[in-house]
N, C-alpha and C positions, 0 to 999 in steps of 0.2 A: 717355174717360181711354187713350190708351196703354199698353202693356205696358212702357213704361219710366217711365211717370209713378205706379207705384204709391206707394201713402200707406206710410212706414215707420214701424211702431211704435217708440213711444220705449221705450229700455232703463231698466233700474233707474237708473243716476246720472243719466239724463235728468229725470228723476222729482224725484229729493232735490236739494234746495238745499245745492248744498258745504258752504256757512258754516253753515248748521242743524245737518245732522250734526256735523259737526268741534266746532260748540258744543257739542254735548249728547255727542259722545264724551270730551273735555277734561274735561267737568264729571264723569265717571264717573270720573276719574282721581284718587290722591290728589297733596298738593303735591308731593313728589317726582318722583313720575311727570312731574304735569305742567312742573316747572320743568326737565329734562332735556328733554322735548320741546321745550319752547320754544325754548330754547339751542342745541338741536340742528338744529333745522327754521327758528325764525325766525331767530336770530341767528348760526347759520351757525358756532357752536363745534363743535370735535373735541370727542370724548368722554376724550381726555384735558385738554382743555381745561375742560370741564365738570368731572372729577373735582378739578382744581384750584381750581375755582371751590366746589364743594361739600364736599369736604374725602373724596373719594370717591375710589377706585384707578377708573381705566382700564376695569379689566375688572369691575367694581361696576356702573358706568354701564352697560357693554357690557350685562351682564346685566338690569338694571330696562330699557332699552329694545327689548331683545328682547323681555322679559315686555309690554311696553306693545301692541310691534305685535301680538303674539298677540292682547292683549286685545282692541284694536281690531277684527282679524278676525273675531273671534267675535260682536263688536257690529255689523257691518258686514254680517254673514253671518245673523243675527238680522232686521235690520233689510230686507233682502233678503228673506227667505223671509216677513215681515208684510207686504210691497209685493205677494206674490203671490197672498197670499188674496185 
């Protein structure tokens, strides 16, 4: 093996099947959180549009979205930590 042919160790994202991780994360969300995440990321609605659909203010949708993102970061950090064990 030449110096340029060193095998590359897989990174944490390479070890995880993204679909499985996303399914697990989405299962951890409540109904309102799921709806907001799906409408925003899958359907491409704005926070204002989501608010109109769900009878919430744009500000409240933004708050819920931010809380979900924080929750996901904690969940992913825990998953990464478990993989390093």
